[in-house]
C-alpha positions in Angstrom: 0.0 0.0 0.0 1.3 3.5 -0.9 0.4 6.1 1.7 0.0 9.8 0.8 3.2 11.5 1.7 1.5 13.7 4.4 0.3 10.5 6.1 3.7 8.8 6.4 5.1 9.0 10.0 8.4 10.4 9.0 7.0 13.2 6.8 4.3 13.9 9.4 6.9 14.2 12.2 8.9 16.7 10.1 5.8 18.8 9.2 3.7 18.6 12.4 6.2 17.6 15.1 6.8 14.4 17.1 3.7 15.0 19.4 1.5 14.4 16.4 2.6 10.7 16.2 1.5 7.7 18.1 3.9 5.5 20.0 3.7 2.9 17.2 4.5 5.5 14.6 7.5 6.8 16.5 8.9 3.3 16.9 8.2 2.7 13.1 10.4 5.6 12.2 13.2 4.0 14.2 12.9 0.6 12.6 12.3 2.2 9.2 11.0 -0.9 7.3 8.9 -3.9 8.1 9.0 -7.2 6.3 7.0 -9.0 3.6 3.3 -8.4 4.2 3.9 -6.2 7.3 4.6 -2.5 7.3 7.0 -0.8 9.7 4.0 0.7 11.6 2.3 -2.7 11.9 5.6 -4.2 13.1 5.8 -1.4 15.7 2.2 -2.2 16.8 3.1 -5.8 17.2 6.1 -4.9 19.3 4.0 -2.7 21.7 1.3 -5.4 21.9 3.9 -8.1 22.7 5.5 -6.2 25.6 2.3 -4.5 26.8 3.5 -0.9 26.9 6.2 1.4 25.5 8.0 1.4 28.8 8.0 -2.4 29.0 9.4 -2.6 25.5 12.2 -0.1 26.4 13.0 -2.1 29.5 13.0 -5.5 27.7 16.3 -7.5 27.5 18.0 -7.5 24.1 17.3 -11.2 23.5 13.6 -10.6 24.0 13.6 -7.9 21.3 15.5 -10.1 18.9 13.0 -12.8 19.2 10.4 -10.6 17.5 9.8 -11.7 13.9 11.1 -9.1 11.5 13.2 -7.3 14.0 16.7 -8.3 13.0 20.0 -6.7 11.8 19.9 -3.0 11.2 16.3 -2.6 12.5 17.2 -4.1 15.8 20.4 -2.1 16.1 18.6 1.2 15.4 15.9 0.5 17.9 18.3 -0.7 20.6 20.6 2.4 20.0 17.6 4.7 20.5 16.5 2.9 23.6 20.0 3.1 25.1 20.2 6.8 24.3 16.9 7.4 26.0 18.0 5.4 29.1 21.2 7.5 29.3 19.4 10.8 29.0 17.1 9.6 31.9 20.1 9.0 34.1 21.4 12.2 36.0 24.3 13.8 34.2 26.3 13.5 37.4 25.1 10.0 38.5 27.3 10.0 41.6 25.3 13.0 42.8 22.3 10.7 43.1 22.5 9.2 46.6 20.1 6.6 47.9 20.4 6.6 51.6 17.2 4.9 52.7 14.6 2.3 51.7 12.2 5.1 51.3 14.4 6.9 48.8 15.0 3.6 46.9 11.3 2.9 46.8 10.6 6.4 45.4 13.2 5.9 42.7 12.1 2.5 41.7 8.3 2.9 41.8 8.3 4.8 38.4 10.4 2.0 36.9 8.4 -0.9 38.2 4.8 0.1 38.7 2.2 -0.8 36.0 4.3 -3.3 34.1 2.4 -6.4 32.8 5.3 -8.7 33.7 7.7 -9.1 36.6 10.9 -7.1 36.2 13.8 -7.7 38.5 16.1 -4.7 38.9 19.2 -4.1 41.0 20.7 -0.7 42.1 24.4 -0.8 42.6 25.9 1.7 45.0 29.3 2.8 46.2 30.4 3.4 49.8 28.6 6.8 49.9 25.4 5.2 48.6 25.8 7.0 45.3 24.1 5.2 42.4 26.7 3.5 40.1 24.3 1.5 38.0 20.6 0.6 37.6 20.3 -2.7 35.8 17.3 -4.7 34.6 18.5 -8.3 35.4 15.5 -10.4 34.4 11.9 -10.2 33.4 9.1 -12.7 32.7 5.7 -14.1 33.6 4.3 -13.6 37.1 6.0 -15.8 39.7 8.5 -17.2 37.2 11.3 -14.7 37.4 14.5 -16.1 38.9 17.3 -13.7 38.2 20.7 -15.4 37.7 22.7 -14.5 40.9 26.0 -14.8 38.9 24.8 -11.9 36.7 24.1 -9.7 39.7 27.5 -10.5 41.3 29.3 -10.0 38.0 27.6 -6.6 37.4 28.5 -5.5 41.0 32.2 -6.4 40.4 32.1 -4.7 37.0 31.0 -1.3 38.4 33.0 -1.8 41.6 29.9 -1.6 43.8 30.0 -1.8 47.6 26.3 -2.4 48.1 23.2 -3.2 46.2 19.4 -2.9 46.5 17.3 -5.6 44.7 13.8 -4.9 43.6 11.0 -6.4 41.6 7.3 -5.7 40.9 4.2 -7.7 41.6 1.9 -7.1 38.6 -1.1 -8.4 40.5 -0.7 -5.4 42.8 0.0 -7.0 46.2 3.4 -6.1 47.7 3.8 -9.2 49.8 6.9 -11.5 49.7 6.3 -15.0 48.4 8.3 -18.1 49.5 10.3 -17.8 46.3 11.1 -14.1 47.1 12.4 -15.2 50.5 14.5 -18.0 49.1 15.9 -15.6 46.4 16.8 -13.0 49.0 18.5 -15.5 51.2 20.5 -16.9 48.3 21.5 -13.3 47.2 22.7 -12.5 50.7 24.8 -15.7 50.8 26.3 -15.0 47.4 27.2 -11.4 48.2 28.6 -12.0 51.7 32.0 -13.6 50.7 32.8 -10.6 48.4 32.1 -8.0 51.1 29.1 -6.8 49.1 26.3 -5.5 51.2 22.6 -6.2 50.3 20.9 -3.2 51.7 17.3 -4.2 50.8 15.0 -6.1 48.6 11.9 -4.1 47.6 8.6 -5.4 46.2 6.7 -2.8 44.3 2.9 -3.3 44.2 0.2 -1.2 42.6 -0.4 0.9 45.7 2.3 -0.1 48.3 5.9 -1.2 48.5 7.3 -3.9 50.8 10.8 -3.5 52.2 12.7 -6.6 53.4 15.0 -4.3 55.5 12.2 -2.2 57.1 10.2 -5.3 58.0 13.2 -7.0 59.6 13.0 -9.9 57.2 16.4 -9.1 55.7 18.0 -9.6 59.1 16.1 -12.8 59.7 17.3 -14.2 56.4 20.9 -13.2 57.1 
């Protein structure tokens, strides 16, 4: 199908500005072309439908994006580059000026990143000795109650950024911020893996729709230690 030039996303962006485009149309400009029988806009719609929201797509691991039919090679590279640029812009220019000194501050920082997602996301904040944020990493994502982040990936990332402490966090899409038995086991295993390296686990936060649960504030972190 040949669209009138004024209806094409790229031309409309240049003539009317980016606010005139939908999320799918903006993504379509990044991936440029679709594949046989599927336009770039339709491919973009499929991407957003698959991940549930624009934020979830941006937060998705690289391998999850590469599994999408038609998103290979240059298209994948362009989209991933744009996502990474957006992520870097969102991080404070002077990252070390962002200090997270309490569970409340961590919860406030993480709520915007974890609330409202259709799947469970497991993130880790890596901090230095002054509690300054060194890195904010999405470690794993998946269906509800199925996320088991590889502990080796968390430890490897901590060593890579020379972190002294970390705060783990994940969301409960169902909305209830209450630790499951699996959450308790994971936290205990993370504490055990971090201890020999002198790496402090400051907290494990569970973000629900309305509330946030802190393993540290509840005393459960000490119990599991």
